[in-house]
N, CA, C and O atoms as CSV, one atom per row, in Angstrom:
chain,resi,resn,atom,element,x,y,z
A,1,MET,N,N,-57.991,76.124,-64.902
A,1,MET,CA,C,-56.836,76.238,-65.576
A,1,MET,C,C,-56.755,77.189,-66.697
A,1,MET,O,O,-55.667,77.607,-67.094
A,2,ALA,N,N,-57.788,77.513,-67.176
A,2,ALA,CA,C,-57.871,78.469,-68.357
A,2,ALA,C,C,-57.517,79.831,-67.935
A,2,ALA,O,O,-57.071,80.633,-68.756
A,3,ASP,N,N,-57.700,80.151,-66.645
A,3,ASP,CA,C,-57.452,81.521,-66.236
A,3,ASP,C,C,-56.095,81.836,-65.824
A,3,ASP,O,O,-55.830,82.950,-65.370
A,4,PHE,N,N,-55.192,80.897,-65.958
A,4,PHE,CA,C,-53.745,81.100,-65.543
A,4,PHE,C,C,-53.017,81.759,-66.748
A,4,PHE,O,O,-53.390,81.545,-67.902
A,5,HIS,N,N,-52.027,82.521,-66.462
A,5,HIS,CA,C,-51.128,83.117,-67.368
A,5,HIS,C,C,-49.730,82.638,-67.020
A,5,HIS,O,O,-49.388,82.300,-65.886
A,6,TYR,N,N,-48.931,82.639,-68.121
A,6,TYR,CA,C,-47.574,82.066,-67.977
A,6,TYR,C,C,-46.796,82.987,-66.849
A,6,TYR,O,O,-46.787,84.218,-66.870
A,7,GLY,N,N,-46.163,82.186,-65.890
A,7,GLY,CA,C,-45.339,82.840,-64.794
A,7,GLY,C,C,-46.228,83.543,-63.765
A,7,GLY,O,O,-45.639,84.051,-62.811
A,8,GLU,N,N,-47.477,83.638,-63.818
A,8,GLU,CA,C,-48.337,84.409,-62.931
A,8,GLU,C,C,-48.732,83.380,-61.794
A,8,GLU,O,O,-49.045,82.227,-62.092
A,9,TYR,N,N,-48.711,83.818,-60.497
A,9,TYR,CA,C,-49.189,83.016,-59.470
A,9,TYR,C,C,-50.597,83.331,-59.131
A,9,TYR,O,O,-51.053,84.465,-59.270
A,10,LYS,N,N,-51.332,82.259,-58.659
A,10,LYS,CA,C,-52.660,82.380,-58.203
A,10,LYS,C,C,-52.529,81.727,-56.756
A,10,LYS,O,O,-52.147,80.564,-56.631
A,11,TYR,N,N,-52.858,82.519,-55.684
A,11,TYR,CA,C,-52.772,82.041,-54.323
A,11,TYR,C,C,-54.076,81.481,-53.979
A,11,TYR,O,O,-55.124,82.025,-54.326
A,12,ARG,N,N,-54.023,80.306,-53.241
A,12,ARG,CA,C,-55.136,79.640,-52.669
A,12,ARG,C,C,-54.867,79.279,-51.248
A,12,ARG,O,O,-53.760,78.876,-50.891
A,13,LYS,N,N,-56.002,79.440,-50.333
A,13,LYS,CA,C,-55.800,78.963,-48.922
A,13,LYS,C,C,-56.521,77.708,-48.739
A,13,LYS,O,O,-57.678,77.525,-49.117
A,14,LEU,N,N,-55.756,76.814,-48.116
A,14,LEU,CA,C,-56.407,75.493,-47.792
A,14,LEU,C,C,-56.523,75.455,-46.245
A,14,LEU,O,O,-55.532,75.335,-45.525
A,15,TYR,N,N,-57.771,75.561,-45.784
A,15,TYR,CA,C,-57.980,75.526,-44.354
A,15,TYR,C,C,-57.877,74.160,-43.896
A,15,TYR,O,O,-58.307,73.203,-44.539
A,16,LEU,N,N,-57.259,74.078,-42.694
A,16,LEU,CA,C,-57.073,72.810,-41.991
A,16,LEU,C,C,-58.332,72.434,-41.216
A,16,LEU,O,O,-59.017,73.285,-40.648
A,17,GLN,N,N,-58.610,71.146,-41.210
A,17,GLN,CA,C,-59.622,70.563,-40.475
A,17,GLN,C,C,-59.100,69.750,-39.311
A,17,GLN,O,O,-58.018,69.174,-39.422
A,18,LYS,N,N,-59.799,69.675,-38.224
A,18,LYS,CA,C,-59.415,68.863,-37.057
A,18,LYS,C,C,-59.744,67.427,-37.486
A,18,LYS,O,O,-60.658,67.123,-38.252
A,19,SER,N,N,-58.848,66.546,-36.871
A,19,SER,CA,C,-59.120,65.092,-37.090
A,19,SER,C,C,-59.313,64.527,-35.709
A,19,SER,O,O,-58.670,64.917,-34.734
A,20,GLU,N,N,-60.259,63.559,-35.674
A,20,GLU,CA,C,-60.602,62.893,-34.364
A,20,GLU,C,C,-59.307,62.196,-33.746
A,20,GLU,O,O,-59.195,62.086,-32.525
A,21,GLU,N,N,-58.342,61.733,-34.619
A,21,GLU,CA,C,-57.212,61.013,-34.099
A,21,GLU,C,C,-56.252,62.101,-33.446
A,21,GLU,O,O,-55.381,61.736,-32.656
A,22,ASN,N,N,-56.410,63.367,-33.764
A,22,ASN,CA,C,-55.382,64.396,-33.158
A,22,ASN,C,C,-55.824,64.707,-31.738
A,22,ASN,O,O,-56.857,65.330,-31.496
A,23,THR,N,N,-55.066,64.285,-30.892
A,23,THR,CA,C,-55.320,64.603,-29.435
A,23,THR,C,C,-54.349,65.541,-28.795
A,23,THR,O,O,-54.446,65.931,-27.631
A,24,VAL,N,N,-53.322,65.906,-29.708
A,24,VAL,CA,C,-52.266,66.761,-29.172
A,24,VAL,C,C,-52.432,68.256,-29.520
A,24,VAL,O,O,-52.323,69.157,-28.688
A,25,LEU,N,N,-52.697,68.429,-30.780
A,25,LEU,CA,C,-52.696,69.841,-31.276
A,25,LEU,C,C,-54.122,70.360,-31.209
A,25,LEU,O,O,-55.077,69.686,-31.595
A,26,ASP,N,N,-54.236,71.637,-30.683
A,26,ASP,CA,C,-55.522,72.311,-30.678
A,26,ASP,C,C,-55.466,73.642,-31.431
A,26,ASP,O,O,-54.679,74.513,-31.061
A,27,PHE,N,N,-56.242,73.815,-32.427
A,27,PHE,CA,C,-56.169,75.082,-33.216
A,27,PHE,C,C,-57.542,75.449,-33.733
A,27,PHE,O,O,-58.461,74.634,-33.816
A,28,ASN,N,N,-57.633,76.790,-34.095
A,28,ASN,CA,C,-58.800,77.396,-34.563
A,28,ASN,C,C,-58.874,77.104,-36.083
A,28,ASN,O,O,-58.003,77.521,-36.846
A,29,THR,N,N,-59.945,76.370,-36.505
A,29,THR,CA,C,-60.034,75.997,-37.954
A,29,THR,C,C,-60.362,77.105,-38.918
A,29,THR,O,O,-60.175,76.984,-40.129
A,30,GLU,N,N,-60.893,78.273,-38.314
A,30,GLU,CA,C,-61.166,79.361,-39.199
A,30,GLU,C,C,-60.005,80.165,-39.438
A,30,GLU,O,O,-60.009,80.965,-40.374
A,31,GLU,N,N,-58.872,80.017,-38.580
A,31,GLU,CA,C,-57.726,80.951,-38.736
A,31,GLU,C,C,-56.498,80.148,-39.192
A,31,GLU,O,O,-55.476,80.751,-39.522
A,32,THR,N,N,-56.565,78.815,-39.221
A,32,THR,CA,C,-55.386,77.917,-39.612
A,32,THR,C,C,-55.493,77.453,-40.938
A,32,THR,O,O,-56.433,76.749,-41.308
A,33,TYR,N,N,-54.523,77.835,-41.706
A,33,TYR,CA,C,-54.597,77.440,-43.172
A,33,TYR,C,C,-53.184,77.294,-43.777
A,33,TYR,O,O,-52.189,77.734,-43.200
A,34,LEU,N,N,-53.143,76.711,-44.861
A,34,LEU,CA,C,-51.826,76.684,-45.689
A,34,LEU,C,C,-52.198,77.545,-46.916
A,34,LEU,O,O,-53.274,77.427,-47.504
A,35,GLU,N,N,-51.236,78.415,-47.257
A,35,GLU,CA,C,-51.439,79.178,-48.475
A,35,GLU,C,C,-50.384,78.725,-49.555
A,35,GLU,O,O,-49.171,78.786,-49.355
A,36,VAL,N,N,-50.936,78.283,-50.669
A,36,VAL,CA,C,-50.067,77.855,-51.748
A,36,VAL,C,C,-50.233,78.635,-52.943
A,36,VAL,O,O,-51.320,79.148,-53.208
A,37,GLY,N,N,-49.218,78.757,-53.684
A,37,GLY,CA,C,-49.179,79.520,-54.945
A,37,GLY,C,C,-49.044,78.605,-56.175
A,37,GLY,O,O,-48.092,77.836,-56.309
A,38,LEU,N,N,-50.046,78.729,-57.069
A,38,LEU,CA,C,-50.143,77.848,-58.308
A,38,LEU,C,C,-49.616,78.726,-59.340
A,38,LEU,O,O,-49.989,79.897,-59.394
A,39,ARG,N,N,-48.830,78.278,-60.111
A,39,ARG,CA,C,-48.319,79.212,-61.271
A,39,ARG,C,C,-48.591,78.634,-62.606
A,39,ARG,O,O,-48.478,77.425,-62.811
A,40,GLY,N,N,-48.945,79.475,-63.511
A,40,GLY,CA,C,-49.219,78.994,-64.872
A,40,GLY,C,C,-47.919,78.477,-65.526
A,40,GLY,O,O,-46.844,78.977,-65.194
A,41,LYS,N,N,-47.978,77.566,-66.377
A,41,LYS,CA,C,-46.755,76.920,-67.060
A,41,LYS,C,C,-46.698,77.433,-68.391
A,41,LYS,O,O,-47.690,77.963,-68.891
A,42,LYS,N,N,-45.541,77.310,-69.049
A,42,LYS,CA,C,-45.329,77.817,-70.398
A,42,LYS,C,C,-46.376,77.067,-71.326
A,42,LYS,O,O,-46.922,77.686,-72.239
A,43,GLU,N,N,-46.631,75.826,-71.103
A,43,GLU,CA,C,-47.535,75.044,-71.984
A,43,GLU,C,C,-49.038,75.630,-71.937
A,43,GLU,O,O,-49.776,75.654,-72.921
A,44,ASP,N,N,-49.369,76.076,-70.714
A,44,ASP,CA,C,-50.681,76.708,-70.636
A,44,ASP,C,C,-50.851,77.897,-71.555
A,44,ASP,O,O,-51.850,78.066,-72.254
A,45,GLY,N,N,-49.768,78.742,-71.506
A,45,GLY,CA,C,-49.761,79.909,-72.402
A,45,GLY,C,C,-49.806,79.587,-73.935
A,45,GLY,O,O,-50.479,80.253,-74.722
A,46,LEU,N,N,-49.046,78.528,-74.290
A,46,LEU,CA,C,-49.019,78.053,-75.661
A,46,LEU,C,C,-50.247,77.525,-76.083
A,46,LEU,O,O,-50.589,77.685,-77.255
A,47,VAL,N,N,-51.058,76.832,-75.179
A,47,VAL,CA,C,-52.305,76.229,-75.617
A,47,VAL,C,C,-53.354,77.458,-75.776
A,47,VAL,O,O,-54.178,77.436,-76.690
A,48,GLN,N,N,-53.292,78.479,-74.896
A,48,GLN,CA,C,-54.190,79.564,-74.954
A,48,GLN,C,C,-53.907,80.299,-76.284
A,48,GLN,O,O,-54.851,80.669,-76.983
A,49,LYS,N,N,-52.693,80.506,-76.624
A,49,LYS,CA,C,-52.288,81.210,-77.841
A,49,LYS,C,C,-52.852,80.409,-79.088
A,49,LYS,O,O,-53.496,80.992,-79.960
A,50,ARG,N,N,-52.592,79.087,-79.136
A,50,ARG,CA,C,-53.109,78.246,-80.221
A,50,ARG,C,C,-54.562,78.238,-80.333
A,50,ARG,O,O,-55.071,78.212,-81.454
A,51,MET,N,N,-55.272,78.257,-79.292
A,51,MET,CA,C,-56.736,78.221,-79.241
A,51,MET,C,C,-57.225,79.517,-79.792
A,51,MET,O,O,-58.218,79.516,-80.519
A,52,SER,N,N,-56.567,80.678,-79.484
A,52,SER,CA,C,-56.950,81.982,-79.989
A,52,SER,C,C,-56.738,81.966,-81.467
A,52,SER,O,O,-57.577,82.465,-82.216
A,53,GLN,N,N,-55.628,81.400,-81.918
A,53,GLN,CA,C,-55.342,81.424,-83.449
A,53,GLN,C,C,-56.425,80.550,-84.092
A,53,GLN,O,O,-56.895,80.943,-85.160
A,54,ILE,N,N,-56.859,79.433,-83.571
A,54,ILE,CA,C,-57.853,78.588,-84.194
A,54,ILE,C,C,-59.275,79.378,-84.212
A,54,ILE,O,O,-60.035,79.366,-85.180
A,55,LYS,N,N,-59.497,80.013,-83.086
A,55,LYS,CA,C,-60.835,80.762,-83.120
A,55,LYS,C,C,-60.800,81.875,-84.212
A,55,LYS,O,O,-61.772,82.069,-84.942
A,56,SER,N,N,-59.673,82.586,-84.301
A,56,SER,CA,C,-59.588,83.629,-85.184
A,56,SER,C,C,-59.701,83.039,-86.679
A,56,SER,O,O,-60.348,83.632,-87.542
A,57,GLN,N,N,-59.055,81.884,-86.911
A,57,GLN,CA,C,-59.202,81.250,-88.297
A,57,GLN,C,C,-60.632,80.917,-88.526
A,57,GLN,O,O,-61.155,81.183,-89.608
A,58,MET,N,N,-61.320,80.325,-87.517
A,58,MET,CA,C,-62.774,80.012,-87.687
A,58,MET,C,C,-63.651,81.223,-88.048
A,58,MET,O,O,-64.503,81.196,-88.936
A,59,ASP,N,N,-63.352,82.327,-87.249
A,59,ASP,CA,C,-64.104,83.495,-87.569
A,59,ASP,C,C,-63.898,84.024,-88.969
A,59,ASP,O,O,-64.818,84.534,-89.610
A,60,ASN,N,N,-62.623,83.884,-89.442
A,60,ASN,CA,C,-62.347,84.404,-90.835
A,60,ASN,C,C,-63.054,83.491,-91.862
A,60,ASN,O,O,-63.594,83.944,-92.871
A,61,ASN,N,N,-63.020,82.224,-91.558
A,61,ASN,CA,C,-63.703,81.286,-92.444
A,61,ASN,C,C,-65.156,81.451,-92.536
A,61,ASN,O,O,-65.736,81.258,-93.604
A,62,MET,N,N,-65.808,81.820,-91.407
A,62,MET,CA,C,-67.202,82.159,-91.359
A,62,MET,C,C,-67.526,83.359,-92.155
A,62,MET,O,O,-68.523,83.383,-92.877
A,63,LYS,N,N,-66.689,84.386,-92.043
A,63,LYS,CA,C,-66.887,85.711,-92.828
A,63,LYS,C,C,-66.830,85.394,-94.314
A,63,LYS,O,O,-67.661,85.884,-95.078
A,64,ASP,N,N,-65.741,84.479,-94.793
A,64,ASP,CA,C,-65.724,84.163,-96.076
A,64,ASP,C,C,-67.004,83.463,-96.655
A,64,ASP,O,O,-67.496,83.720,-97.754
A,65,ILE,N,N,-67.454,82.572,-95.783
A,65,ILE,CA,C,-68.705,81.834,-96.231
A,65,ILE,C,C,-69.866,82.691,-96.367
A,65,ILE,O,O,-70.631,82.546,-97.320
A,66,MET,N,N,-70.067,83.661,-95.388
A,66,MET,CA,C,-71.151,84.668,-95.380
A,66,MET,C,C,-71.122,85.513,-96.641
A,66,MET,O,O,-72.164,85.815,-97.222
A,67,LYS,N,N,-69.775,85.939,-97.109
A,67,LYS,CA,C,-69.672,86.760,-98.216
A,67,LYS,C,C,-70.163,86.025,-99.541
A,67,LYS,O,O,-70.609,86.620,-100.522
A,68,GLY,N,N,-70.017,84.640,-99.427
A,68,GLY,CA,C,-70.468,83.775,-100.415
A,68,GLY,C,C,-70.162,83.948,-101.783
A,68,GLY,O,O,-70.589,83.150,-102.617
C-alpha cells in the first residue's frame, strides 16, 4: 500500500485456475487472466505526506539534541 500515489493506477494480473467442478469451459491457465487496476486514494497520499512531516520533525529534533 505504501507504494501507491494519489490517482495513480497499479495494474495486477489475476490468473484463473481450473476447477474440478467446471466441466463446460476449457481454457489455458497460463494465458487466461483478469487484469485489474488498483488506484491510490487521497487518504493514502495524505498519510504519506504526514509521515514525511513526522520523519522530518524527528530528524530536526535529533539534530538539536546532537548540538546539545
